[in-house]
Each structure stands twice: as structure tokens, then as C-alpha cells.
Backbone as ProteinMPNN parsed JSONL, in Angstrom:
{"seq_chain_A": "LAPRRRSGASAEVDFPSEGLDLERLLGDLEREYLLRALGRASGVRKEAARLLGITFRSMRYRLAKHGIDPGEETPPPGALPPIDGGSER", "coords_chain_A": {"N_chain_A": [[3.796, -0.731, -31.515], [2.23, 1.89, -29.399], [3.251, 2.849, -25.826], [0.718, 2.386, -23.438], [-0.759, 4.341, -21.366], [-2.078, 4.327, -18.256], [-4.929, 5.372, -16.879], [-5.318, 8.091, -14.879], [-2.538, 8.393, -14.232], [0.48, 10.046, -13.801], [1.954, 12.109, -15.934], [4.428, 13.327, -15.401], [7.358, 12.475, -13.748], [9.162, 12.494, -10.836], [11.868, 12.304, -10.898], [15.141, 11.512, -9.222], [18.49, 12.733, -9.799], [20.541, 11.412, -8.8], [19.537, 9.163, -8.487], [17.568, 6.406, -7.227], [16.182, 4.091, -4.36], [14.739, 1.433, -5.444], [13.402, -0.617, -4.203], [13.262, -0.184, -1.51], [11.317, 2.122, -1.769], [9.611, 0.742, -2.976], [8.578, -1.176, -1.032], [8.346, 0.674, 1.11], [5.785, 1.474, 0.277], [4.284, -0.618, -0.115], [3.857, -1.462, 2.504], [2.568, 0.557, 3.867], [0.263, 0.774, 2.459], [-0.669, -1.744, 3.387], [-1.275, -1.343, 6.051], [-3.115, 0.578, 6.149], [-5.191, -0.625, 4.528], [-5.677, -2.754, 6.548], [-6.534, -0.874, 8.961], [-8.736, 0.15, 7.524], [-10.264, -2.349, 7.737], [-10.774, -2.841, 10.358], [-8.53, -4.117, 11.455], [-9.258, -6.805, 10.78], [-7.454, -9.486, 8.946], [-8.576, -10.859, 6.506], [-10.506, -9.74, 5.387], [-9.126, -7.222, 5.1], [-7.025, -8.255, 3.073], [-8.871, -8.823, 1.169], [-9.431, -6.186, 0.216], [-7.294, -5.349, -0.647], [-7.001, -6.975, -2.737], [-5.406, -9.308, -2.921], [-4.572, -12.582, -1.819], [-5.364, -14.606, 1.033], [-3.207, -15.803, 2.133], [-1.231, -14.532, 0.731], [-1.155, -12.001, 1.801], [-0.51, -12.596, 4.673], [2.134, -13.459, 4.437], [2.952, -11.021, 3.13], [2.605, -9.219, 5.528], [4.295, -10.562, 7.32], [6.685, -10.201, 6.184], [7.0, -7.442, 6.459], [7.08, -7.364, 9.286], [4.985, -6.47, 10.819], [2.707, -7.068, 13.266], [-0.168, -8.798, 13.219], [-1.911, -8.245, 15.552], [-1.243, -6.11, 16.638], [-2.216, -2.693, 17.327], [-3.72, -1.217, 14.753], [-4.024, 2.123, 12.645], [-6.925, 3.65, 12.926], [-9.407, 3.973, 10.149], [-8.716, 7.0, 7.985], [-6.907, 7.582, 9.468], [-4.193, 7.912, 8.284], [-2.823, 10.164, 5.897], [-3.855, 10.624, 2.807], [-2.27, 8.589, -0.006], [-1.865, 9.467, -2.674], [-2.28, 12.129, -2.576], [-5.236, 12.725, -3.013], [-8.454, 12.042, -1.961], [-9.467, 9.49, 0.228], [-11.372, 6.626, -0.514]], "CA_chain_A": [[2.66, -0.215, -30.914], [2.561, 3.055, -28.603], [2.928, 2.207, -24.86], [-0.436, 2.666, -23.099], [-0.983, 5.053, -20.063], [-3.063, 4.128, -17.427], [-5.766, 6.837, -16.497], [-4.674, 8.907, -13.673], [-1.293, 8.005, -13.998], [0.954, 11.038, -13.958], [2.736, 12.294, -17.095], [6.01, 13.737, -15.271], [7.845, 11.429, -12.953], [10.249, 13.226, -10.391], [13.33, 11.079, -10.644], [16.417, 12.111, -8.872], [19.218, 12.545, -10.618], [21.457, 10.43, -8.221], [19.19, 7.576, -8.537], [16.776, 6.097, -6.077], [16.311, 2.76, -4.008], [13.491, 1.249, -5.573], [13.109, -1.87, -3.347], [12.801, 0.524, -0.357], [10.393, 3.048, -2.308], [8.041, 0.047, -3.226], [8.414, -1.716, 0.483], [7.363, 1.337, 2.092], [4.447, 1.938, -0.198], [3.42, -2.051, 0.08], [3.811, -1.335, 4.007], [1.405, 1.529, 4.185], [-1.44, 0.126, 2.1], [-1.007, -3.04, 4.189], [-1.531, -0.71, 7.489], [-4.316, 1.157, 5.399], [-6.321, -1.771, 4.65], [-6.162, -3.124, 8.043], [-7.346, 0.025, 9.221], [-10.187, 0.299, 6.983], [-10.644, -3.301, 7.755], [-11.102, -3.099, 11.66], [-7.928, -5.164, 11.924], [-9.367, -8.272, 10.026], [-7.024, -9.686, 7.764], [-9.344, -11.666, 5.524], [-11.073, -8.472, 4.863], [-7.889, -6.32, 4.179], [-6.612, -9.135, 1.843], [-10.059, -8.592, 0.097], [-9.742, -4.974, -0.103], [-6.16, -5.399, -1.385], [-7.187, -7.608, -4.132], [-4.793, -10.304, -2.757], [-5.337, -13.936, -1.194], [-5.209, -14.063, 2.564], [-1.717, -16.436, 2.053], [-0.235, -13.406, 0.385], [-1.605, -11.09, 3.12], [0.084, -13.104, 5.53], [3.337, -13.478, 3.973], [3.395, -9.614, 3.375], [2.593, -8.814, 6.992], [5.808, -11.178, 8.18], [7.955, -9.589, 5.253], [7.12, -6.143, 6.836], [6.975, -7.408, 10.668], [3.717, -6.168, 11.026], [1.997, -7.966, 14.066], [-1.803, -8.672, 13.218], [-2.431, -8.192, 16.927], [-0.527, -4.491, 17.028], [-2.95, -1.75, 17.036], [-3.701, -0.423, 13.387], [-4.734, 2.87, 12.858], [-8.116, 3.773, 11.923], [-9.596, 4.801, 8.736], [-8.561, 8.299, 7.965], [-5.386, 8.455, 10.05], [-3.021, 7.951, 7.573], [-2.996, 10.636, 4.895], [-3.916, 10.053, 1.626], [-0.779, 8.458, -0.426], [-1.563, 10.137, -3.962], [-2.811, 13.476, -2.498], [-6.445, 12.663, -3.149], [-9.213, 11.771, -0.979], [-9.543, 7.812, 0.444], [-12.671, 6.132, -0.868]], "C_chain_A": [[3.093, 0.962, -29.852], [2.221, 2.675, -27.348], [1.784, 2.995, -24.227], [-0.406, 3.572, -21.78], [-2.252, 4.423, -19.458], [-3.728, 5.644, -16.897], [-5.413, 7.096, -15.023], [-3.143, 8.705, -13.407], [-0.381, 9.767, -14.278], [1.925, 11.195, -15.061], [4.257, 12.619, -16.523], [6.018, 12.771, -13.862], [8.8, 12.351, -12.232], [11.346, 12.127, -10.037], [14.72, 11.858, -10.64], [17.537, 11.653, -9.421], [20.389, 11.272, -10.168], [20.589, 9.018, -8.062], [18.049, 7.352, -7.207], [16.722, 4.471, -5.733], [14.847, 2.289, -4.168], [12.671, 0.305, -4.86], [12.55, -1.014, -2.282], [11.641, 1.097, -0.637], [9.026, 1.953, -2.452], [7.919, -0.996, -1.781], [7.679, -1.042, 1.397], [6.119, 1.406, 1.654], [3.471, 0.531, 0.005], [2.872, -1.731, 1.558], [2.453, -0.551, 4.287], [0.217, 1.151, 3.544], [-1.501, -1.108, 2.888], [-1.948, -2.454, 5.493], [-2.926, -0.154, 6.785], [-5.416, 0.035, 5.451], [-6.677, -2.254, 6.274], [-6.864, -2.284, 8.737], [-8.702, 0.015, 8.939], [-10.976, -1.347, 7.382], [-11.048, -3.99, 9.405], [-10.051, -3.989, 12.128], [-8.162, -6.849, 11.525], [-8.679, -8.494, 8.809], [-7.517, -10.22, 6.657], [-9.751, -10.621, 4.722], [-9.868, -7.659, 4.326], [-7.203, -6.823, 3.112], [-7.719, -8.637, 0.809], [-9.887, -7.119, -0.679], [-8.468, -4.542, -1.041], [-6.236, -6.289, -2.706], [-6.125, -9.062, -4.324], [-5.245, -11.753, -1.724], [-4.721, -13.682, 0.21], [-3.726, -14.775, 2.839], [-0.729, -15.216, 1.712], [-0.132, -12.308, 1.322], [-0.781, -11.247, 4.405], [1.676, -13.124, 5.643], [3.883, -11.892, 3.907], [3.499, -8.886, 4.728], [3.731, -9.274, 7.75], [6.843, -10.63, 7.466], [8.083, -8.287, 6.22], [7.058, -6.352, 8.514], [5.813, -6.681, 11.136], [2.775, -7.399, 11.866], [0.291, -7.817, 13.807], [-2.409, -8.014, 14.468], [-2.135, -6.685, 17.329], [-1.606, -3.822, 16.545], [-2.98, -1.288, 15.339], [-4.263, 0.596, 13.393], [-6.004, 3.025, 12.027], [-8.21, 4.512, 10.865], [-9.452, 6.162, 8.553], [-7.669, 9.13, 8.672], [-4.736, 8.667, 9.399], [-3.462, 8.973, 6.25], [-3.126, 9.961, 3.389], [-2.733, 9.744, 0.703], [-0.851, 9.318, -1.931], [-2.43, 11.806, -4.004], [-4.196, 13.894, -2.72], [-7.148, 12.182, -1.875], [-9.265, 10.121, -1.099], [-11.145, 7.706, 0.079], [-13.564, 5.934, 0.368]], "O_chain_A": [[4.263, 0.973, -29.469], [1.106, 2.165, -27.238], [1.783, 4.213, -24.407], [0.405, 3.028, -21.031], [-3.25, 4.085, -20.095], [-3.14, 6.69, -16.621], [-5.274, 6.216, -14.174], [-2.68, 8.904, -12.284], [-0.909, 10.542, -15.075], [2.793, 10.323, -15.113], [5.223, 12.194, -17.156], [5.067, 12.44, -13.153], [9.368, 13.123, -13.005], [11.491, 11.364, -9.083], [15.262, 12.524, -11.521], [17.743, 10.451, -9.589], [20.928, 10.464, -10.924], [21.034, 7.986, -7.559], [17.85, 8.219, -6.356], [17.103, 3.64, -6.557], [13.934, 2.565, -3.39], [11.441, 0.355, -4.866], [11.333, -1.088, -2.111], [10.718, 0.763, 0.106], [7.852, 2.187, -2.167], [6.841, -1.586, -1.706], [6.826, -1.461, 2.18], [5.226, 1.408, 2.501], [2.259, 0.55, 0.219], [1.667, -1.73, 1.808], [1.467, -1.031, 4.846], [-0.848, 1.231, 4.156], [-2.651, -1.522, 3.031], [-3.02, -2.933, 5.862], [-3.909, -0.801, 7.146], [-6.305, -0.092, 6.294], [-7.708, -2.097, 6.927], [-7.892, -2.735, 9.242], [-9.634, -0.088, 9.737], [-12.2, -1.443, 7.295], [-11.448, -5.126, 9.657], [-10.332, -4.692, 13.099], [-7.474, -7.812, 11.862], [-9.019, -7.953, 7.757], [-6.817, -10.048, 5.66], [-9.443, -10.533, 3.534], [-9.726, -7.498, 3.114], [-6.768, -6.073, 2.239], [-7.411, -8.11, -0.259], [-10.137, -6.927, -1.869], [-8.508, -3.683, -1.922], [-5.42, -6.144, -3.616], [-5.997, -9.722, -5.356], [-6.237, -11.748, -0.996], [-3.862, -12.85, 0.504], [-3.068, -14.304, 3.767], [0.328, -14.988, 2.3], [0.942, -11.763, 1.574], [-0.415, -10.295, 5.094], [2.33, -12.874, 6.655], [4.927, -11.517, 4.442], [4.384, -8.065, 4.97], [4.18, -8.615, 8.688], [7.937, -10.535, 8.023], [9.175, -8.064, 6.742], [6.974, -5.269, 9.092], [6.029, -6.242, 12.265], [2.266, -8.378, 11.321], [-0.361, -6.841, 14.175], [-3.383, -7.27, 14.346], [-2.743, -6.137, 18.249], [-2.069, -4.163, 15.457], [-1.872, -1.026, 14.873], [-5.261, 0.537, 14.112], [-6.173, 2.685, 10.856], [-7.47, 5.441, 10.543], [-10.368, 6.712, 9.165], [-7.479, 10.345, 8.734], [-4.279, 9.801, 9.545], [-4.423, 8.597, 5.58], [-2.545, 8.948, 2.997], [-2.03, 10.743, 0.552], [0.21, 9.828, -2.292], [-2.949, 12.415, -4.94], [-4.513, 15.082, -2.678], [-6.509, 11.948, -0.849], [-9.149, 9.518, -2.165], [-11.975, 8.571, 0.358], [-14.714, 5.514, 0.238]]}, "name": "protein", "num_of_chains": 1, "seq": "LAPRRRSGASAEVDFPSEGLDLERLLGDLEREYLLRALGRASGVRKEAARLLGITFRSMRYRLAKHGIDPGEETPPPGALPPIDGGSER"}
């Protein structure tokens, strides 16, 4: 069977010849989405978890993993540029 591409997936991936740090890249991406969700949910962790499609328990774990204090100020919706270059919903 041929591999299926998800719609919207880029056909070309810029992969540096020297390699990359996948753990760091994914961690940075996860942290950014956590902050975006918290911003959109006005800091309400349960709502942010719902927006991300994860459980509240997983949300708490991920916040702790990235050293994000739920009480700290989160950026307001639209304060962070879209990651994919498109517009946020």
C-alpha cells in the first residue's frame, strides 16, 4: 500500500544536511501550542485542554514538563503568529 498524505501536508520538507534535534523541535512546538491554547482559553486550563484534544491530566503534565505556570500571564489570542503561516481560527 502507498503511504497516505494528510491533507494540507507539505510535499517538500526542509531537512538540514547536518540533521536536527527532533526532541527539541517537537518540544518547542508543543510549548507554543500549549501557550496558544491557554491564551485562547483566557488561561482556563480545562478549556485549553479541550481545544488541544487532550485530557486535563495530560494538560497538567505537559504544563509542568515545559515549566509553564498556569498562573503566569498567557499571551492574548492573536498575540503569537500562526505556526503554519496561515491564519488562526
